[in-house]
NUNUFI-484867 format. One record per residue (C-alpha): residue in three letters; residue number from 0; chain; x, z, y. Coordinates in steps of 0.05 Angstrom, whole numbers, plus 5000, padded with zeros to 4 digits. Example, Ala and Ser with C-alpha at 12.3 -4.5 7.8 and 13.67 -1.06 7.14 Angstrom:
2
{site "ALA",0,"A",{5246,5156,4910}},
{site "SER",1,"A",{5273,5143,4979}},
# end
This chain:
150
{site "MET",0,"A",{5158,8257,5505}},
{site "LEU",1,"A",{5212,8253,5452}},
{site "ARG",2,"A",{5188,8214,5391}},
{site "LEU",3,"A",{5199,8232,5319}},
{site "SER",4,"A",{5213,8176,5270}},
{site "LYS",5,"A",{5167,8162,5212}},
{site "LYS",6,"A",{5222,8184,5164}},
{site "MET",7,"A",{5227,8251,5200}},
{site "LEU",8,"A",{5152,8263,5199}},
{site "PHE",9,"A",{5147,8241,5126}},
{site "ALA",10,"A",{5206,8285,5106}},
{site "LEU",11,"A",{5177,8347,5140}},
{site "GLU",12,"A",{5108,8335,5111}},
{site "ALA",13,"A",{5137,8325,5042}},
{site "VAL",14,"A",{5179,8388,5043}},
{site "VAL",15,"A",{5122,8430,5070}},
{site "ASP",16,"A",{5075,8399,5019}},
{site "ILE",17,"A",{5123,8418,4963}},
{site "ALA",18,"A",{5130,8489,4989}},
{site "TYR",19,"A",{5056,8498,5003}},
{site "ASN",20,"A",{5030,8467,4938}},
{site "ALA",21,"A",{5083,8494,4891}},
{site "GLY",22,"A",{5057,8524,4828}},
{site "SER",23,"A",{5090,8535,4762}},
{site "ASP",24,"A",{5103,8460,4754}},
{site "PRO",25,"A",{5145,8418,4802}},
{site "VAL",26,"A",{5107,8377,4853}},
{site "GLN",27,"A",{5104,8303,4835}},
{site "SER",28,"A",{5115,8250,4888}},
{site "LYS",29,"A",{5050,8216,4870}},
{site "GLU",30,"A",{5014,8281,4888}},
{site "ILE",31,"A",{5049,8284,4955}},
{site "THR",32,"A",{5030,8211,4968}},
{site "ARG",33,"A",{4958,8227,4950}},
{site "ARG",34,"A",{4953,8288,4994}},
{site "GLN",35,"A",{4994,8265,5054}},
{site "GLY",36,"A",{4986,8190,5052}},
{site "ILE",37,"A",{5061,8179,5054}},
{site "PRO",38,"A",{5080,8110,5028}},
{site "GLN",39,"A",{5118,8116,4962}},
{site "ARG",40,"A",{5176,8072,4988}},
{site "TYR",41,"A",{5191,8121,5044}},
{site "LEU",42,"A",{5179,8182,5002}},
{site "GLU",43,"A",{5227,8168,4944}},
{site "GLN",44,"A",{5283,8149,4991}},
{site "VAL",45,"A",{5277,8212,5033}},
{site "MET",46,"A",{5267,8257,4972}},
{site "GLN",47,"A",{5331,8234,4939}},
{site "ARG",48,"A",{5370,8249,5003}},
{site "LEU",49,"A",{5338,8318,5007}},
{site "VAL",50,"A",{5358,8331,4935}},
{site "HIS",51,"A",{5429,8307,4949}},
{site "ALA",52,"A",{5432,8353,5011}},
{site "GLY",53,"A",{5410,8414,4970}},
{site "VAL",54,"A",{5343,8422,5005}},
{site "LEU",55,"A",{5303,8402,4943}},
{site "LYS",56,"A",{5315,8403,4868}},
{site "GLY",57,"A",{5293,8344,4826}},
{site "VAL",58,"A",{5263,8359,4758}},
{site "ARG",59,"A",{5265,8302,4707}},
{site "GLY",60,"A",{5215,8287,4653}},
{site "PRO",61,"A",{5142,8271,4645}},
{site "ARG",62,"A",{5121,8335,4682}},
{site "GLY",63,"A",{5179,8328,4731}},
{site "GLY",64,"A",{5178,8327,4806}},
{site "TYR",65,"A",{5208,8367,4862}},
{site "ARG",66,"A",{5218,8440,4881}},
{site "LEU",67,"A",{5252,8473,4939}},
{site "ALA",68,"A",{5324,8489,4923}},
{site "ARG",69,"A",{5318,8557,4957}},
{site "GLU",70,"A",{5263,8604,4977}},
{site "ARG",71,"A",{5220,8572,5031}},
{site "ARG",72,"A",{5239,8625,5081}},
{site "ARG",73,"A",{5312,8602,5072}},
{site "VAL",74,"A",{5299,8528,5087}},
{site "THR",75,"A",{5293,8509,5160}},
{site "VAL",76,"A",{5262,8450,5195}},
{site "GLY",77,"A",{5331,8438,5225}},
{site "GLN",78,"A",{5361,8428,5156}},
{site "VAL",79,"A",{5309,8376,5139}},
{site "ALA",80,"A",{5319,8342,5207}},
{site "ARG",81,"A",{5395,8337,5196}},
{site "VAL",82,"A",{5385,8301,5130}},
{site "VAL",83,"A",{5339,8250,5162}},
{site "PHE",84,"A",{5385,8241,5222}},
{site "ASP",85,"A",{5441,8224,5173}},
{site "MET",86,"A",{5395,8172,5140}},
{site "GLU",87,"A",{5375,8136,5204}},
{site "ASP",88,"A",{5413,8081,5237}},
{site "ASP",89,"A",{5451,8117,5292}},
{site "SER",90,"A",{5484,8056,5323}},
{site "ASP",91,"A",{5447,8068,5388}},
{site "VAL",92,"A",{5457,8144,5389}},
{site "ASP",93,"A",{5519,8143,5432}},
{site "TYR",94,"A",{5502,8132,5504}},
{site "PRO",95,"A",{5518,8059,5515}},
{site "SER",96,"A",{5534,8063,5589}},
{site "GLU",97,"A",{5606,8057,5611}},
{site "SER",98,"A",{5591,8082,5681}},
{site "PRO",99,"A",{5616,8150,5704}},
{site "LEU",100,"A",{5544,8171,5719}},
{site "GLY",101,"A",{5522,8154,5648}},
{site "GLN",102,"A",{5582,8184,5614}},
{site "LYS",103,"A",{5590,8247,5656}},
{site "VAL",104,"A",{5518,8264,5674}},
{site "ILE",105,"A",{5465,8230,5631}},
{site "ALA",106,"A",{5500,8233,5563}},
{site "PRO",107,"A",{5517,8308,5569}},
{site "LEU",108,"A",{5445,8322,5589}},
{site "TRP",109,"A",{5420,8285,5527}},
{site "GLN",110,"A",{5469,8323,5483}},
{site "GLN",111,"A",{5447,8389,5513}},
{site "LEU",112,"A",{5374,8372,5499}},
{site "HIS",113,"A",{5391,8352,5427}},
{site "ASP",114,"A",{5429,8417,5416}},
{site "GLU",115,"A",{5371,8459,5444}},
{site "VAL",116,"A",{5320,8422,5401}},
{site "MET",117,"A",{5362,8433,5339}},
{site "GLN",118,"A",{5370,8506,5355}},
{site "LYS",119,"A",{5294,8513,5359}},
{site "LEU",120,"A",{5285,8474,5294}},
{site "ASP",121,"A",{5335,8520,5260}},
{site "ALA",122,"A",{5292,8579,5280}},
{site "VAL",123,"A",{5231,8552,5244}},
{site "SER",124,"A",{5229,8561,5169}},
{site "ILE",125,"A",{5188,8522,5119}},
{site "ASP",126,"A",{5154,8588,5104}},
{site "ASP",127,"A",{5132,8592,5178}},
{site "LEU",128,"A",{5099,8524,5170}},
{site "CYS",129,"A",{5066,8543,5104}},
{site "ARG",130,"A",{5037,8605,5137}},
{site "ARG",131,"A",{5011,8562,5193}},
{site "ALA",132,"A",{4979,8515,5142}},
{site "ASN",133,"A",{4945,8575,5109}},
{site "ASP",134,"A",{4921,8601,5176}},
{site "GLU",135,"A",{4891,8532,5190}},
{site "GLY",136,"A",{4852,8536,5124}},
{site "ILE",137,"A",{4888,8479,5089}},
{site "LYS",138,"A",{4878,8486,5015}},
{site "SER",139,"A",{4937,8493,4968}},
{site "ASP",140,"A",{4934,8456,4902}},
{site "GLY",141,"A",{4987,8503,4874}},
{site "ARG",142,"A",{4947,8566,4887}},
{site "GLU",143,"A",{4885,8535,4856}},
{site "LYS",144,"A",{4923,8519,4792}},
{site "LEU",145,"A",{4953,8588,4783}},
{site "ASP",146,"A",{4926,8627,4724}},
{site "TYR",147,"A",{4928,8702,4730}},
{site "THR",148,"A",{4898,8718,4661}},
{site "ILE",149,"A",{4939,8757,4611}},
# end
């Protein structure tokens, strides 16, 4: 089975947490840490990269935090994955073999698999994952904090 890195899992959980728990205020990183158990040192690093890539918006100030930069249906898992791939050490990504079998058979297979996985990830929106969370009965702090009184 292909393995996801901790950074990838943390980034996906954080983005879905922001989308799923969004209310009128931005989602603070300490709340993400509390809900998801993501270590703060990983979280801040990945959040800044997601802001820089235009996936998230950072809001400064005492009530600051993070919001999605676009509607959650317009952000894909593939976009988040690409940000994390850019963060990770990719010194061992290129197939190291110099043999013709490695270069002409195995490396192209691995590239094809990567391309197919990314195509599938691009087809899944953050909204899809939020709907799945709702279907699973996961509570949303953002919905609980909304006030519909006039």
